[in-house]
C-alpha positions as CSV (number, residue, x, y, z in Angstrom):
1,X,0.2,0.2,0.0
2,X,1.5,3.7,-0.8
3,X,0.5,6.7,0.7
4,X,0.6,9.7,-2.0
5,X,1.6,13.2,-0.2
6,X,0.5,16.4,-1.4
7,X,4.0,18.7,-1.6
8,X,3.4,22.3,-2.2
9,X,5.9,24.4,-3.3
10,X,6.0,28.1,-4.1
11,X,7.7,29.0,-7.5
12,X,8.5,33.2,-6.6
13,X,9.2,35.2,-9.5
14,X,12.3,36.2,-10.2
15,X,11.8,39.5,-12.0
16,X,12.8,42.5,-10.0
17,X,10.2,45.7,-11.1
18,X,12.5,48.8,-11.8
19,X,10.0,51.5,-11.5
20,X,11.5,54.8,-13.7
21,X,9.9,58.3,-14.5
22,X,11.1,58.0,-18.0
23,X,12.0,54.0,-19.4
24,X,14.1,55.1,-21.7
25,X,16.2,56.6,-19.1
26,X,17.2,54.0,-16.6
27,X,20.2,54.2,-14.4
28,X,23.3,52.6,-16.3
29,X,25.0,51.5,-13.4
30,X,22.3,49.8,-11.1
31,X,21.3,48.3,-14.3
32,X,24.4,46.4,-15.4
33,X,24.9,45.5,-11.6
34,X,21.1,44.2,-11.9
35,X,22.1,42.8,-15.2
36,X,25.8,40.9,-14.0
37,X,23.4,39.2,-11.2
38,X,21.9,37.4,-13.7
39,X,18.6,38.9,-12.9
40,X,15.9,40.2,-15.1
41,X,14.3,43.4,-15.2
42,X,10.8,44.9,-16.0
43,X,11.5,49.0,-16.7
44,X,7.9,49.8,-15.8
45,X,6.8,53.7,-16.5
46,X,5.9,55.3,-13.5
47,X,2.9,56.0,-15.4
48,X,1.9,52.3,-15.8
49,X,2.0,51.4,-12.1
50,X,-1.5,51.6,-11.7
51,X,-2.3,48.8,-14.0
52,X,1.3,46.6,-13.4
53,X,0.2,43.6,-11.8
54,X,2.8,43.4,-8.9
55,X,2.8,39.9,-7.7
56,X,4.2,38.6,-11.4
57,X,8.1,40.5,-9.4
58,X,9.5,39.7,-6.6
59,X,11.0,42.8,-5.3
60,X,10.5,46.1,-6.7
61,X,13.6,48.7,-7.4
62,X,13.0,52.6,-7.1
63,X,16.1,54.5,-8.1
64,X,17.0,58.7,-7.5
65,X,14.1,60.5,-9.5
66,X,11.0,61.8,-8.3
67,X,7.3,60.1,-9.1
68,X,4.1,60.4,-8.6
69,X,2.4,56.9,-8.7
70,X,4.3,55.8,-5.6
71,X,1.7,54.9,-3.8
72,X,-0.2,52.3,-5.8
73,X,2.6,50.0,-4.9
74,X,1.8,47.1,-3.3
75,X,3.1,46.3,-0.1
76,X,5.8,44.1,-1.0
77,X,9.8,43.6,-0.9
78,X,11.7,46.6,-1.9
79,X,15.0,48.1,-2.5
80,X,15.2,51.8,-2.4
81,X,17.8,54.7,-4.0
82,X,16.3,57.1,-3.1
83,X,15.6,60.6,-1.1
84,X,11.6,60.9,-1.1
85,X,10.3,58.1,-0.1
86,X,11.6,57.2,3.2
87,X,8.5,57.6,4.8
88,X,6.1,56.2,2.1
89,X,8.2,52.4,2.4
90,X,9.1,52.6,6.0
91,X,12.2,53.7,6.6
92,X,11.9,56.7,8.4
93,X,9.1,57.9,10.8
94,X,9.4,61.5,10.3
95,X,10.7,64.5,8.5
96,X,13.3,63.1,5.7
97,X,16.3,61.3,3.8
98,X,19.0,63.5,4.1
99,X,22.3,64.1,1.7
100,X,25.8,64.5,2.2
101,X,28.2,65.9,0.2
102,X,32.4,66.7,1.2
103,X,34.8,68.3,-0.6
104,X,36.5,65.3,0.2
105,X,36.4,61.8,-1.1
106,X,33.2,60.6,0.6
107,X,33.4,57.2,2.5
108,X,31.2,55.0,5.0
109,X,32.0,53.3,7.8
110,X,31.2,49.5,7.9
111,X,32.3,47.5,10.8
112,X,34.1,50.4,11.8
113,X,36.5,50.2,9.3
114,X,36.0,53.5,6.3
115,X,35.6,53.1,3.1
116,X,35.4,54.9,0.1
117,X,31.8,54.9,-2.3
118,X,33.1,57.0,-5.0
119,X,36.3,57.1,-7.0
120,X,36.6,61.2,-7.2
121,X,35.0,63.6,-4.9
122,X,32.7,65.4,-7.5
123,X,31.5,65.4,-10.4
124,X,33.8,67.2,-12.5
125,X,37.2,69.0,-11.7
126,X,36.3,72.5,-10.1
127,X,32.4,70.7,-10.2
128,X,29.5,70.3,-7.8
129,X,30.7,67.7,-4.6
130,X,29.4,64.5,-4.8
131,X,27.2,63.0,-2.5
132,X,24.8,60.4,-1.0
133,X,21.2,60.0,1.5
134,X,21.4,58.5,4.8
135,X,18.2,57.2,7.2
136,X,18.6,59.9,10.2
137,X,18.8,57.8,13.2
138,X,16.6,60.4,15.6
139,X,13.6,59.0,12.5
140,X,14.7,56.1,11.1
141,X,13.0,53.3,12.2
142,X,14.1,50.0,13.8
143,X,16.4,48.3,10.6
144,X,19.9,46.6,10.5
145,X,22.5,48.8,9.5
146,X,25.3,48.1,7.8
147,X,27.1,51.3,6.6
148,X,27.1,54.5,7.9
149,X,28.2,58.0,7.3
150,X,31.6,59.0,8.6
151,X,31.6,63.0,8.2
152,X,29.8,65.5,9.7
153,X,28.5,66.7,13.3
154,X,26.9,63.9,15.7
155,X,24.0,64.8,14.7
156,X,24.4,64.5,10.7
157,X,24.9,60.7,11.5
158,X,23.1,58.3,10.2
159,X,22.6,55.1,7.5
160,X,23.8,55.2,4.3
161,X,23.0,50.8,3.5
162,X,20.3,49.3,5.7
163,X,17.8,45.9,6.1
164,X,15.0,45.6,7.2
165,X,13.6,42.2,8.2
166,X,9.8,42.3,8.0
167,X,7.8,40.0,6.2
168,X,8.5,42.5,2.9
169,X,11.8,42.5,3.2
170,X,13.6,46.3,2.4
171,X,17.0,47.7,1.6
172,X,17.7,51.5,1.7
173,X,20.5,52.2,-0.6
174,X,21.7,56.7,-0.3
175,X,25.0,55.7,-2.6
176,X,23.2,56.2,-5.9
177,X,25.9,57.9,-8.7
178,X,26.7,54.9,-9.8
179,X,28.9,56.1,-12.4
180,X,31.5,57.1,-9.6
181,X,31.1,53.9,-7.6
182,X,34.0,52.0,-6.4
183,X,34.4,48.5,-6.3
184,X,33.2,48.1,-2.8
185,X,30.0,50.1,-3.7
186,X,29.0,47.7,-5.8
187,X,29.9,45.3,-4.0
188,X,27.4,46.8,-1.1
189,X,24.6,47.1,-3.8
190,X,24.8,43.8,-4.9
191,X,24.2,42.6,-1.7
192,X,21.5,45.0,-1.0
193,X,19.8,43.6,-3.7
194,X,20.7,39.9,-2.8
195,X,19.1,40.4,0.7
196,X,16.2,41.7,-0.1
197,X,15.2,39.1,-2.9
198,X,16.4,36.2,-0.8
199,X,13.3,33.6,-0.6
């Protein structure tokens, strides 16, 4: 006599929804990293958020631009590389995500080790200083901080890369100027993505 067992297998979607104001102009650095990770990416126009079936996606990626229809994205895993939507996606309780620039090459602190995040201090010689975003400690929700700011006064400290392990995993990634990334910055972004999409 044989006994049959019913086994339910949950198959997770293998695509990421990259939301943009203009799908013809994705950030090449983020896109290249997704491709190197063998992840399938759909570029979704901000205007099409309402009509998008997000159950087809493992996670949502929001890059560094202002969008109009963010409130229509359902609760799901998210990678946020953006200063506008910290409250919308539950990274901060109040206030805003802050920008930090420096006239020297920006660094972050990982386990008390300082690491360069960009290859140069400014967009071009004599041009505006490069910057990254961070979640101020005083306004931040309970997150696991991976990298912190190193510059500024104590009230200018916060999380540059941080994870949330709630049911829908989330990662905030503040090092947004991909064309100037160091290898360490790229690796941090890969880790951020891997954390969010892990089963």
